[in-house]
C-alpha positions as YAML, in Angstrom:
chain: A
units: angstrom
residues:
- id: 1
  name: MET
  ca: [-0.16, 0.17, 0.15]
- id: 2
  name: PRO
  ca: [1.52, 3.56, -0.96]
- id: 3
  name: THR
  ca: [2.19, 5.56, 2.07]
- id: 4
  name: LEU
  ca: [-0.96, 8.23, 3.05]
- id: 5
  name: PRO
  ca: [-1.28, 10.72, 1.83]
- id: 6
  name: LEU
  ca: [-1.20, 10.52, -1.25]
- id: 7
  name: GLU
  ca: [-0.18, 13.26, -3.17]
- id: 8
  name: GLY
  ca: [0.07, 15.02, -6.47]
- id: 9
  name: GLY
  ca: [-0.64, 17.76, -8.83]
- id: 10
  name: CYS
  ca: [-1.56, 18.96, -12.18]
- id: 11
  name: HIS
  ca: [0.92, 19.05, -15.38]
- id: 12
  name: CYS
  ca: [2.62, 22.61, -14.61]
- id: 13
  name: GLY
  ca: [2.61, 22.24, -10.62]
- id: 14
  name: ALA
  ca: [0.27, 25.07, -9.61]
- id: 15
  name: LEU
  ca: [-2.39, 23.06, -8.26]
- id: 16
  name: ARG
  ca: [-1.45, 20.52, -5.55]
- id: 17
  name: TYR
  ca: [-3.20, 17.98, -3.65]
- id: 18
  name: GLN
  ca: [-3.55, 15.23, -1.22]
- id: 19
  name: VAL
  ca: [-5.65, 12.08, -0.39]
- id: 20
  name: THR
  ca: [-5.77, 11.05, 3.27]
- id: 21
  name: ALA
  ca: [-8.02, 8.01, 2.89]
- id: 22
  name: ALA
  ca: [-6.83, 4.62, 1.44]
- id: 23
  name: PRO
  ca: [-8.33, 4.29, -2.51]
- id: 24
  name: LEU
  ca: [-11.27, 2.36, -2.97]
- id: 25
  name: MET
  ca: [-10.25, 1.01, -6.34]
- id: 26
  name: VAL
  ca: [-8.58, 1.94, -9.88]
- id: 27
  name: TYR
  ca: [-10.65, 1.28, -13.03]
- id: 28
  name: ASN
  ca: [-10.42, 1.99, -16.56]
- id: 29
  name: CYS
  ca: [-13.21, 4.48, -18.02]
- id: 30
  name: HIS
  ca: [-13.87, 3.75, -21.63]
- id: 31
  name: CYS
  ca: [-16.64, 6.72, -21.89]
- id: 32
  name: ARG
  ca: [-16.72, 9.07, -24.64]
- id: 33
  name: ASN
  ca: [-16.22, 11.99, -22.42]
- id: 34
  name: CYS
  ca: [-12.86, 10.31, -21.05]
- id: 35
  name: GLN
  ca: [-11.93, 9.64, -24.18]
- id: 36
  name: ARG
  ca: [-12.52, 13.50, -25.16]
- id: 37
  name: ILE
  ca: [-11.27, 15.21, -22.42]
- id: 38
  name: GLY
  ca: [-8.01, 12.94, -21.99]
- id: 39
  name: GLY
  ca: [-7.43, 12.67, -25.92]
- id: 40
  name: GLY
  ca: [-7.04, 8.83, -25.54]
- id: 41
  name: ALA
  ca: [-8.98, 5.36, -25.64]
- id: 42
  name: PHE
  ca: [-9.65, 5.51, -21.87]
- id: 43
  name: SER
  ca: [-8.61, 7.36, -18.74]
- id: 44
  name: THR
  ca: [-7.34, 5.29, -15.70]
- id: 45
  name: ASN
  ca: [-9.01, 6.52, -12.29]
- id: 46
  name: VAL
  ca: [-8.23, 6.32, -8.58]
- id: 47
  name: THR
  ca: [-11.95, 5.99, -6.72]
- id: 48
  name: ILE
  ca: [-11.61, 7.93, -3.47]
- id: 49
  name: PRO
  ca: [-14.27, 8.40, -0.55]
- id: 50
  name: ARG
  ca: [-15.84, 11.88, -1.02]
- id: 51
  name: GLY
  ca: [-14.33, 14.52, 1.26]
- id: 52
  name: THR
  ca: [-10.71, 12.97, 1.41]
- id: 53
  name: LEU
  ca: [-9.39, 15.06, -1.34]
- id: 54
  name: GLU
  ca: [-7.64, 18.49, -0.03]
- id: 55
  name: PHE
  ca: [-5.75, 21.09, -2.42]
- id: 56
  name: VAL
  ca: [-2.77, 22.20, -0.43]
- id: 57
  name: ARG
  ca: [-1.54, 24.59, -3.39]
- id: 58
  name: GLY
  ca: [-3.61, 26.65, -5.82]
- id: 59
  name: GLU
  ca: [-7.74, 26.95, -6.20]
- id: 60
  name: PRO
  ca: [-9.31, 24.17, -8.65]
- id: 61
  name: ALA
  ca: [-11.32, 25.57, -11.47]
- id: 62
  name: LYS
  ca: [-14.75, 23.77, -11.92]
- id: 63
  name: LEU
  ca: [-16.14, 22.47, -15.32]
- id: 64
  name: THR
  ca: [-19.63, 20.65, -15.26]
- id: 65
  name: TRP
  ca: [-20.95, 18.36, -17.89]
- id: 66
  name: LYS
  ca: [-23.36, 15.72, -18.38]
- id: 67
  name: SER
  ca: [-22.15, 12.33, -18.62]
- id: 68
  name: ASP
  ca: [-22.71, 9.78, -21.23]
- id: 69
  name: ALA
  ca: [-25.58, 8.32, -19.00]
- id: 70
  name: SER
  ca: [-27.07, 11.82, -18.55]
- id: 71
  name: ALA
  ca: [-25.92, 12.26, -14.95]
- id: 72
  name: GLU
  ca: [-24.69, 15.83, -13.86]
- id: 73
  name: ARG
  ca: [-20.70, 15.70, -13.30]
- id: 74
  name: PHE
  ca: [-18.24, 17.72, -12.57]
- id: 75
  name: GLY
  ca: [-14.52, 17.88, -12.59]
- id: 76
  name: TRP
  ca: [-11.57, 20.02, -11.11]
- id: 77
  name: LEU
  ca: [-8.98, 20.92, -13.17]
- id: 78
  name: CYS
  ca: [-5.89, 23.67, -13.05]
- id: 79
  name: GLY
  ca: [-6.81, 26.86, -14.02]
- id: 80
  name: ASP
  ca: [-3.33, 27.28, -15.36]
- id: 81
  name: CYS
  ca: [-2.56, 24.35, -17.51]
- id: 82
  name: HIS
  ca: [-6.26, 22.77, -17.33]
- id: 83
  name: GLY
  ca: [-5.23, 19.33, -16.36]
- id: 84
  name: ARG
  ca: [-8.04, 17.73, -14.54]
- id: 85
  name: ILE
  ca: [-7.27, 16.38, -11.12]
- id: 86
  name: ALA
  ca: [-10.61, 14.66, -10.38]
- id: 87
  name: HIS
  ca: [-14.54, 14.24, -11.31]
- id: 88
  name: GLY
  ca: [-17.45, 13.27, -9.32]
- id: 89
  name: TRP
  ca: [-21.47, 13.55, -9.26]
- id: 90
  name: GLU
  ca: [-22.99, 17.17, -8.56]
- id: 91
  name: GLU
  ca: [-25.18, 15.59, -6.27]
- id: 92
  name: ALA
  ca: [-23.22, 13.31, -3.39]
- id: 93
  name: SER
  ca: [-24.39, 10.32, -4.66]
- id: 94
  name: PRO
  ca: [-22.79, 8.12, -4.90]
- id: 95
  name: PRO
  ca: [-20.17, 9.89, -2.11]
- id: 96
  name: ILE
  ca: [-17.18, 9.18, -4.30]
- id: 97
  name: LEU
  ca: [-14.62, 11.05, -6.33]
- id: 98
  name: ASN
  ca: [-12.20, 10.01, -9.18]
- id: 99
  name: VAL
  ca: [-8.58, 11.09, -9.23]
- id: 100
  name: ARG
  ca: [-7.06, 10.95, -12.65]
- id: 101
  name: SER
  ca: [-4.13, 8.60, -11.55]
- id: 102
  name: GLY
  ca: [-1.90, 10.13, -14.03]
- id: 103
  name: THR
  ca: [-1.62, 13.22, -11.50]
- id: 104
  name: LEU
  ca: [-0.41, 11.12, -8.60]
- id: 105
  name: ASP
  ca: [3.38, 11.48, -7.89]
- id: 106
  name: ASP
  ca: [3.53, 8.01, -7.26]
- id: 107
  name: SER
  ca: [1.41, 5.86, -9.39]
- id: 108
  name: SER
  ca: [3.26, 2.89, -9.68]
- id: 109
  name: TRP
  ca: [1.17, 0.63, -7.56]
- id: 110
  name: VAL
  ca: [-2.04, 1.56, -9.39]
- id: 111
  name: SER
  ca: [-3.54, -1.38, -11.46]
- id: 112
  name: PRO
  ca: [-7.06, -1.35, -12.44]
- id: 113
  name: VAL
  ca: [-10.01, -4.26, -11.54]
- id: 114
  name: VAL
  ca: [-12.53, -3.10, -13.83]
- id: 115
  name: ASP
  ca: [-13.14, -1.72, -16.99]
- id: 116
  name: MET
  ca: [-16.40, 0.84, -17.09]
- id: 117
  name: TRP
  ca: [-18.12, 1.99, -20.03]
- id: 118
  name: ALA
  ca: [-16.86, -0.94, -22.44]
- id: 119
  name: ALA
  ca: [-19.53, -0.42, -24.71]
- id: 120
  name: SER
  ca: [-17.76, 3.05, -25.74]
- id: 121
  name: ALA
  ca: [-14.46, 1.54, -25.95]
- id: 122
  name: GLN
  ca: [-12.65, 1.63, -28.99]
- id: 123
  name: PRO
  ca: [-12.85, -1.42, -31.27]
- id: 124
  name: TRP
  ca: [-8.84, -2.39, -31.25]
- id: 125
  name: ILE
  ca: [-8.89, -2.35, -27.43]
- id: 126
  name: THR
  ca: [-8.65, -5.99, -25.62]
- id: 127
  name: PHE
  ca: [-10.11, -6.36, -22.35]
- id: 128
  name: SER
  ca: [-8.06, -8.19, -19.71]
- id: 129
  name: ALA
  ca: [-9.79, -11.75, -18.60]
- id: 130
  name: ASP
  ca: [-8.35, -10.64, -14.88]
- id: 131
  name: ARG
  ca: [-10.39, -7.72, -14.77]
- id: 132
  name: PHE
  ca: [-14.26, -6.92, -14.24]
- id: 133
  name: ARG
  ca: [-15.98, -5.49, -17.38]
- id: 134
  name: VAL
  ca: [-18.89, -3.37, -17.37]
- id: 135
  name: GLU
  ca: [-20.87, -1.84, -20.26]
- id: 136
  name: GLN
  ca: [-21.76, 1.35, -18.91]
- id: 137
  name: GLN
  ca: [-21.27, 2.86, -14.89]
- id: 138
  name: PRO
  ca: [-23.22, 1.19, -12.22]
- id: 139
  name: ALA
  ca: [-25.57, 4.20, -10.66]
- id: 140
  name: GLU
  ca: [-26.09, 2.66, -7.09]
- id: 141
  name: LEU
  ca: [-22.82, 2.56, -4.69]
- id: 142
  name: THR
  ca: [-23.72, -0.86, -4.14]
- id: 143
  name: ALA
  ca: [-22.55, -2.36, -7.41]
- id: 144
  name: TYR
  ca: [-19.41, -1.05, -6.86]
- id: 145
  name: GLN
  ca: [-18.90, -3.25, -3.68]
- id: 146
  name: PRO
  ca: [-17.24, -6.17, -6.24]
- id: 147
  name: PHE
  ca: [-14.42, -3.89, -7.09]
- id: 148
  name: PHE
  ca: [-13.77, -2.44, -3.98]
- id: 149
  name: GLU
  ca: [-13.29, -5.72, -2.97]
- id: 150
  name: ALA
  ca: [-11.45, -7.07, -5.84]
- id: 151
  name: PHE
  ca: [-9.06, -3.80, -5.14]
- id: 152
  name: ARG
  ca: [-8.35, -4.66, -1.37]
- id: 153
  name: ALA
  ca: [-7.49, -8.15, -2.39]
- id: 154
  name: GLN
  ca: [-5.23, -7.17, -4.99]
- id: 155
  name: ARG
  ca: [-3.28, -4.57, -3.05]
- id: 156
  name: ASN
  ca: [-4.03, -5.39, 0.78]
- id: 157
  name: PHE
  ca: [-5.76, -1.80, 1.07]
- id: 158
  name: PRO
  ca: [-7.59, -1.61, 4.57]
- id: 159
  name: GLU
  ca: [-11.17, -1.25, 4.35]
...
């Protein structure tokens, strides 16, 4: 398990953050929004409990949009370099945030347990048999429990 707090920041360094609780899971997101904003085939995100991300330098800008499932979403990004740090739901349900794994200072421990929005994946993507695969993204937090358990077992993170 990496040492807490997890630390990271944007590309230019103007925005820095800490995560004060153990991550719940790591996943790849293949939704069209992640493809567009990241300029790649998918994003790899670290899911954390809402309220455990603290910005320790700089103030994030906030972006809002409708997800592929029409849910109100928001993202925090650097106002200078526009690097996205984290995103979540406008309403606190589910009570989690997703941090872009590439913004972590140490991402060597990051290993996804699930591929979400597989229905939107690029046709050349090959999914690993070692990960869960869901066609969209679960709306209820209870649906995430198998992913949380797989992640804890994979990395020996505490509950």
